[in-house]
C-alpha positions in Angstrom: -20.7 4.9 -103.9 -22.3 4.0 -107.7 -26.3 4.5 -108.0 -26.6 0.3 -108.8 -24.8 -0.7 -105.2 -26.6 1.9 -103.4 -30.2 0.6 -105.0 -29.1 -3.0 -104.4 -28.7 -2.2 -101.0 -31.9 -0.6 -101.1 -33.1 -3.5 -102.2 -31.4 -5.9 -99.6 -32.4 -4.1 -96.8 -36.3 -4.1 -98.1 -36.1 -8.0 -98.4 -34.2 -8.6 -95.1 -36.8 -6.2 -93.5 -39.7 -8.4 -94.7 -38.5 -11.6 -93.8 -37.8 -9.9 -90.2 -41.5 -8.9 -90.2 -42.5 -12.7 -91.1 -40.6 -14.2 -88.7 -41.8 -11.5 -86.1 -45.6 -11.5 -86.8 -47.7 -12.8 -83.9 -50.4 -14.4 -85.9 -47.9 -16.9 -86.7 -46.6 -17.4 -83.2 -50.6 -17.6 -82.2 -51.4 -19.9 -84.4 -48.2 -21.8 -83.6 -49.3 -21.8 -79.7 -52.8 -22.8 -81.0 -51.6 -26.1 -82.5 -49.3 -27.2 -79.5 -51.8 -26.7 -77.3 -54.4 -28.6 -79.7 -51.7 -31.2 -80.0 -51.1 -31.7 -76.0 -55.0 -32.1 -75.9 -55.1 -34.8 -78.2 -52.3 -36.2 -76.3 -54.4 -36.4 -73.2 -57.2 -37.8 -75.0 -55.3 -40.5 -76.4 -54.3 -41.0 -72.6 -57.5 -41.5 -71.5 -58.4 -43.9 -74.5 -55.5 -46.2 -73.6 -56.2 -46.0 -69.6 -60.1 -46.8 -70.7 -58.8 -49.5 -72.4 -56.5 -51.0 -70.1 -59.3 -50.8 -67.2 -62.1 -52.6 -69.8 -59.1 -55.4 -69.7 -58.4 -55.9 -65.9 -62.8 -55.9 -65.7 -63.0 -59.0 -68.4 -60.1 -60.3 -66.8 -62.0 -60.2 -63.4 -64.9 -61.4 -64.6 -62.8 -64.4 -66.0 -61.8 -64.5 -62.2 -65.0 -64.9 -61.3 -66.2 -67.3 -63.1 -63.4 -69.1 -62.2 -63.7 -68.7 -58.2 -67.3 -69.6 -58.2 -66.6 -72.8 -60.3 -63.7 -73.9 -57.7 -66.2 -73.6 -55.0 -68.9 -75.9 -56.8 -66.2 -78.0 -57.1 -65.5 -78.4 -53.6 -68.7 -78.6 -52.4 -68.8 -81.7 -55.1 -65.9 -83.3 -54.0 -66.8 -83.4 -50.1 -70.5 -84.6 -51.3 -68.4 -87.6 -53.0 -65.9 -87.9 -49.7 -62.8 -86.6 -51.3 -61.8 -83.9 -48.9 -58.0 -83.9 -50.8 -60.3 -82.5 -53.9 -62.1 -80.1 -52.1 -58.8 -78.8 -50.3 -56.9 -78.3 -53.6 -60.0 -76.4 -55.1 -60.3 -74.6 -51.4 -56.6 -73.2 -52.0 -57.0 -72.7 -55.1 -59.7 -70.4 -55.0 -57.9 -68.4 -51.8 -54.9 -68.1 -54.5 -57.3 -66.3 -57.1 -59.1 -64.6 -54.4 -55.6 -62.5 -53.5 -55.2 -62.2 -57.8 -58.7 -60.6 -57.6 -57.8 -57.9 -54.6 -55.1 -57.1 -56.7 -56.9 -56.5 -59.9 -59.5 -54.5 -58.1 -56.6 -52.2 -56.6 -55.4 -51.6 -60.3 -59.0 -51.2 -61.7 -59.4 -48.4 -59.0 -55.9 -46.8 -59.7 -57.2 -46.8 -63.4 -60.5 -45.3 -62.2 -59.2 -42.3 -60.6 -56.3 -41.8 -63.5 -59.2 -41.9 -66.0 -60.9 -39.0 -63.4 -57.9 -37.5 -63.6 -57.0 -37.5 -67.3 -60.9 -36.6 -68.0 -61.0 -33.7 -65.5 -57.7 -32.6 -67.3 -59.1 -33.1 -70.8 -62.0 -30.8 -69.7 -60.4 -28.0 -68.9 -57.5 -28.0 -71.3 -60.5 -27.9 -73.9 -62.1 -25.2 -72.2 -59.0 -23.4 -72.4 -58.0 -24.0 -76.1 -61.4 -23.0 -76.8 -60.8 -19.6 -75.3 -57.9 -19.3 -76.5 -58.7 -19.7 -80.2 -61.5 -16.7 -79.6 -58.9 -14.9 -78.1 -56.2 -15.7 -81.1 -58.3 -15.2 -83.7 -59.5 -11.7 -82.3 -56.0 -10.7 -81.6 -55.2 -11.6 -85.2 -58.2 -9.4 -86.4 -56.4 -6.2 -84.5 -53.0 -6.9 -85.9 -54.1 -7.3 -89.4 -56.6 -3.7 -88.9 -53.4 -2.1 -87.5 -51.3 -3.2 -89.8 -53.6 -2.0 -92.5 -53.9 1.2 -91.5 -50.1 1.4 -90.9 -49.6 0.6 -94.7 -52.6 3.3 -95.0 -51.2 5.8 -93.4 -47.6 5.7 -95.3 -49.1 5.3 -98.4 -50.7 8.9 -97.4 -47.9 10.4 -96.0 -45.8 9.3 -99.2 -47.8 10.9 -101.7 -48.2 14.4 -98.8 -44.1 13.4 -99.1 -44.2 13.7 -103.2 -46.5 16.1 -103.5 -43.9 19.0 -104.4 -42.7 16.6 -107.2 -45.9 15.9 -108.4 -46.9 19.9 -108.6 -43.5 20.1 -110.5 -44.4 17.6 -113.2 -47.8 18.9 -113.6 -46.0 22.0 -114.2 -44.3 21.3 -116.6 -46.7 19.6 -118.4 -48.7 22.4 -118.7 -45.8 24.9 -119.9 -45.0 21.7 -123.0 -48.5 21.9 -124.2 -48.8 25.5 -124.0 -45.8 25.8 -126.0 -47.1 23.3 -128.5 -50.5 24.7 -128.9 -48.3 28.4 -129.8 -46.3 26.1 -131.9 -49.1 24.7 -133.7 -51.0 28.5 -134.0 -47.4 29.9 -135.5 -47.4 27.2 -138.1 -50.9 27.3 -138.9 -50.3 31.1 -139.9 -47.4 30.4 -142.0 -49.1 28.1 -143.9 -51.6 30.0 -144.3 -49.6 33.3 -145.1 -47.4 31.5 -147.7 -44.4 31.8 -145.9 -44.3 27.9 -145.3 -44.8 25.3 -147.9 -47.5 22.7 -147.3 -45.5 19.7 -149.1 -49.0 17.8 -149.1 -51.1 20.4 -151.3 -50.5 20.5 -155.4 -48.0 22.1 -157.2 -51.0 24.7 -158.5 -52.5 25.4 -155.0 -51.9 29.1 -155.0 -53.2 29.9 -158.3 -56.4 28.1 -157.3 -56.5 30.1 -153.9 -56.1 33.6 -155.8 -58.7 32.4 -158.3 -61.1 31.6 -155.4 -60.1 34.6 -153.7 -60.8 36.4 -157.3 -64.8 34.6 -157.6 -65.5 35.2 -154.2 -64.4 39.4 -154.2 -66.7 39.4 -157.8 -69.5 37.7 -156.5 -69.7 40.1 -153.4 -69.4 43.1 -156.0 -71.9 42.1 -158.5 -74.5 41.5 -155.1 -73.4 45.3 -154.0 -74.1 46.4 -157.4 -77.4 44.6 -157.3 -78.4 46.3 -154.2 -77.4 49.6 -156.0 -79.7 49.2 -158.3 -82.6 48.6 -155.8 -83.2 45.3 -157.2 -82.2 43.4 -153.9 -80.1 40.1 -153.7 -81.7 37.1 -155.5 -83.8 34.9 -153.6 -82.4 32.1 -152.3 -85.3 29.9 -152.3 -83.2 27.6 -155.1 -80.9 26.3 -152.2 -83.8 23.7 -151.6 -83.5 20.3 -152.9 -85.0 20.1 -155.9 -84.6 23.6 -156.9 -82.2 25.5 -159.6 -80.1 28.4 -159.2 -82.1 31.3 -161.5 -81.0 32.2 -164.7 -79.6 36.2 -164.5 
């Protein structure tokens, strides 16, 4: 198996592992569960609103029926006052039928009232459960994130420890090369100074100039020695300061 194939398999396994880790991430599962509970709470609240709307319609319809019931009673009394018993009887029959309808509305209203109370109680409990779950969810997510960071830090530290031998070997090789280069630089300096190597950057007559400089320096030393022997001492060096010229001999 070639190195490229092995490297590609390693990369594929790493990416697959990361994808599985994301799929199994409990933080995402907790968030999804929380969102589902919030949606359920929204549905319960919507049901409460719909039941309350239906109950309000029944109440309005009941008010209309109550007003009609009173009006039919007045019409029956007025008809009797005018001697129209037949009209009064018809009004009372309609009022009796209206009483039956009102009774049904009252039964429906009572059923919606009980349903509203049940839904409101479920809404309250569900809201409390969701609030508690949210706190636990955030705590678990924070704990997981902290543990994940700790695992990564430990893996990084263990990885450094496993590679310390390689790092030490690299440092040793670097030190050896530095020492070799320093020795080589010193050797080439010595060869240039001795004339064994030719300095291509120097002038063609640099060797003669160097020899003349050596002779001049040697002659100056001999002169100073002769001066000391004659007990005249060395020439004062005050002229070396700015504004003075060397003394004439």
